Backbone as JSON, one array per atom type, in Angstrom:
{
  "sequence": "MQQASENHGLDELSGRLHDASEANALLLGEVIAAACRRFPSMGQSAKSARIEQFIQAEAWTDAALALIDLELPLWQVRRIAYDEG",
  "N": [[0.59, -1.22, -0.25], [2.19, 1.16, 0.59], [3.57, 1.8, -1.52], [1.71, 2.66, -3.51], [0.81, 5.05, -2.13], [3.06, 6.38, -2.43], [3.35, 6.48, -5.1], [1.06, 8.49, -5.54], [2.18, 10.77, -4.51], [4.12, 11.37, -6.18], [2.74, 11.82, -8.67], [1.31, 13.92, -7.77], [3.29, 15.69, -7.54], [4.43, 15.58, -9.82], [2.46, 17.17, -11.24], [2.48, 19.7, -10.13], [5.07, 20.34, -11.05], [4.44, 20.78, -13.72], [2.65, 22.43, -13.71], [4.05, 24.8, -12.98], [5.34, 28.06, -13.27], [7.76, 28.63, -13.12], [11.14, 27.56, -12.17], [12.1, 27.3, -9.04], [13.72, 27.42, -5.44], [12.19, 25.8, -3.56], [10.5, 24.2, -4.99], [12.26, 22.54, -6.33], [13.53, 21.55, -4.31], [11.46, 20.02, -3.22], [11.24, 17.82, -5.16], [13.53, 16.73, -4.86], [13.59, 15.67, -2.29], [11.41, 14.17, -2.73], [12.04, 12.3, -4.72], [15.04, 11.65, -4.89], [17.0, 9.64, -4.04], [19.95, 9.32, -3.59], [20.72, 11.76, -2.78], [21.29, 12.54, -0.36], [23.15, 10.79, 0.7], [26.09, 10.22, 2.71], [28.3, 9.42, 1.37], [28.25, 10.74, -0.98], [28.75, 13.42, -0.57], [30.14, 15.74, -1.59], [29.2, 15.86, -4.02], [26.44, 16.34, -3.58], [26.73, 18.84, -2.39], [27.49, 20.39, -4.38], [25.36, 20.61, -5.65], [23.63, 22.27, -3.93], [24.56, 24.49, -3.85], [24.51, 25.13, -6.37], [21.54, 25.39, -6.37], [21.24, 27.45, -4.49], [22.28, 29.58, -6.12], [20.4, 29.79, -8.05], [20.77, 28.46, -10.37], [19.28, 26.33, -12.19], [19.35, 24.99, -14.37], [22.04, 23.59, -14.55], [21.69, 22.51, -11.59], [19.63, 20.54, -12.32], [21.15, 19.0, -14.07], [23.1, 18.01, -12.69], [22.02, 16.63, -10.59], [21.1, 14.63, -12.1], [23.69, 13.49, -12.58], [24.0, 12.56, -10.21], [21.98, 11.06, -9.12], [21.44, 9.2, -11.31], [23.92, 7.43, -12.4], [24.93, 5.9, -14.34], [23.9, 7.12, -16.38], [24.19, 9.11, -19.49], [24.07, 12.52, -20.51], [23.31, 13.04, -23.79], [22.27, 15.0, -25.8], [20.88, 18.29, -25.57], [18.09, 19.65, -26.42], [15.98, 22.54, -27.38], [12.81, 22.9, -28.2], [10.3, 24.67, -30.1], [10.62, 27.09, -29.96]],
  "CA": [[0.03, -0.07, 0.17], [2.87, 2.17, 0.58], [3.93, 2.24, -3.17], [0.42, 3.6, -4.02], [0.95, 6.39, -1.82], [4.35, 7.01, -3.01], [3.02, 7.33, -6.69], [0.09, 9.45, -5.53], [3.04, 11.79, -4.12], [4.87, 11.71, -7.25], [1.97, 12.08, -9.51], [0.86, 15.23, -7.29], [4.71, 16.5, -7.75], [4.46, 15.91, -11.36], [1.61, 18.06, -11.67], [2.93, 20.73, -9.48], [5.88, 20.64, -11.9], [3.95, 20.77, -14.64], [2.11, 23.98, -13.54], [4.94, 25.79, -12.54], [5.71, 28.88, -14.31], [9.34, 28.73, -13.31], [11.78, 26.79, -11.24], [12.58, 27.8, -7.66], [14.42, 26.4, -4.44], [11.12, 25.1, -2.9], [9.95, 22.89, -5.8], [13.43, 21.75, -6.27], [13.64, 21.11, -2.84], [10.39, 18.89, -3.21], [11.8, 17.04, -6.12], [15.1, 16.11, -4.48], [12.96, 14.71, -1.16], [10.65, 12.94, -3.16], [12.44, 11.21, -5.99], [16.42, 11.4, -5.21], [17.62, 8.84, -2.84], [21.4, 9.17, -3.21], [21.24, 12.92, -2.37], [21.54, 12.52, 1.34], [24.15, 9.98, 1.13], [27.41, 10.65, 3.07], [29.29, 9.02, 0.23], [28.24, 11.76, -2.26], [28.6, 14.79, 0.08], [30.65, 16.66, -2.57], [27.99, 16.04, -5.32], [25.38, 17.2, -2.99], [26.86, 20.31, -1.79], [27.53, 21.46, -5.51], [23.92, 20.77, -6.26], [23.01, 22.96, -3.2], [25.38, 25.74, -4.48], [23.5, 25.46, -7.89], [20.34, 26.03, -6.04], [21.51, 28.87, -4.07], [22.77, 30.37, -6.96], [19.35, 29.7, -8.94], [21.3, 27.71, -11.77], [18.29, 25.31, -12.23], [19.66, 23.73, -15.35], [23.03, 23.03, -13.76], [21.28, 21.63, -10.82], [19.27, 19.41, -12.68], [22.11, 18.32, -14.84], [23.85, 17.59, -11.48], [21.32, 15.75, -10.09], [20.97, 13.35, -13.08], [24.62, 12.87, -12.6], [24.1, 11.79, -8.93], [21.15, 9.96, -9.2], [21.79, 8.04, -12.78], [25.49, 7.5, -12.84], [25.13, 5.27, -15.75], [23.2, 7.88, -17.72], [24.85, 10.2, -20.11], [23.16, 13.43, -21.33], [23.76, 13.37, -25.06], [21.84, 16.47, -26.46], [19.73, 19.1, -24.95], [17.38, 20.85, -27.37], [14.67, 23.44, -27.05], [11.94, 22.78, -29.31], [9.33, 25.41, -30.39], [11.34, 28.35, -29.08]],
  "C": [[0.89, 1.01, 0.12], [3.29, 2.69, -0.81], [2.82, 2.99, -3.76], [0.32, 4.88, -3.5], [2.05, 6.94, -2.37], [3.99, 7.5, -4.5], [2.21, 8.18, -6.44], [0.77, 10.67, -5.17], [3.55, 12.33, -5.3], [4.05, 12.1, -8.33], [1.54, 13.85, -9.07], [2.05, 16.38, -7.76], [4.88, 16.84, -9.22], [3.72, 17.07, -11.76], [1.83, 19.67, -11.25], [4.06, 21.3, -10.41], [5.42, 21.29, -13.24], [3.26, 22.31, -14.9], [2.66, 25.01, -13.16], [5.35, 26.55, -13.59], [7.11, 29.44, -14.46], [9.71, 28.05, -11.98], [12.05, 27.61, -9.8], [13.02, 26.88, -6.46], [13.47, 25.59, -3.72], [10.64, 23.89, -3.66], [11.15, 22.06, -6.08], [13.81, 20.9, -5.49], [12.66, 19.73, -2.7], [10.69, 17.7, -3.62], [12.81, 16.02, -5.43], [14.38, 15.11, -3.04], [11.82, 13.6, -1.6], [11.23, 11.87, -3.89], [14.18, 10.74, -5.53], [16.91, 10.7, -3.92], [18.98, 8.68, -2.78], [22.01, 10.65, -2.89], [21.81, 13.07, -1.29], [22.56, 11.78, 1.79], [25.33, 10.63, 1.47], [28.4, 10.52, 2.33], [29.52, 10.36, -1.03], [28.15, 13.23, -1.79], [29.29, 15.84, -0.71], [29.72, 16.99, -3.61], [26.78, 16.96, -4.69], [25.5, 18.65, -2.59], [27.19, 21.22, -2.99], [26.11, 21.52, -5.9], [23.0, 21.81, -5.3], [23.61, 24.18, -3.49], [24.85, 25.93, -5.6], [22.08, 26.25, -7.69], [20.6, 27.15, -5.6], [21.72, 29.9, -4.87], [21.34, 30.41, -8.13], [19.7, 29.15, -9.96], [20.54, 26.63, -11.98], [18.59, 24.43, -13.38], [20.83, 22.82, -14.83], [22.77, 22.12, -12.58], [20.48, 20.39, -11.23], [20.22, 18.45, -13.29], [22.79, 17.5, -13.6], [23.25, 16.4, -10.55], [21.39, 14.1, -10.59], [22.08, 12.67, -12.84], [24.82, 12.1, -11.29], [23.29, 10.68, -8.78], [21.21, 8.74, -10.18], [23.19, 7.97, -13.0], [25.7, 6.85, -13.84], [24.52, 5.92, -16.7], [24.39, 8.59, -18.15], [23.72, 10.97, -20.72], [23.91, 13.57, -22.78], [23.65, 14.33, -25.99], [20.88, 16.81, -25.88], [19.26, 19.93, -26.11], [16.05, 21.57, -26.87], [13.93, 23.58, -28.4], [10.74, 24.02, -29.01], [9.74, 26.57, -29.6], [11.78, 29.08, -30.21]]
}
């Protein structure tokens, strides 16, 4: 039953992300709390500190890419594109 409530929480967060007009530290903090399991890890403290610095500087793209690097270490970003712009 816990997985159902976790999915509901992530669905709700996904909706807030979709509806947000801009990124902010509170919203990114909610994402980290709900979906990022490696962020609080003691073995990743340097990477976590770097992400926190990006958040404080409001460098949202850098923070998101650093979270991908931390949470999905086997992934590689191959291309970033901005469509309809």
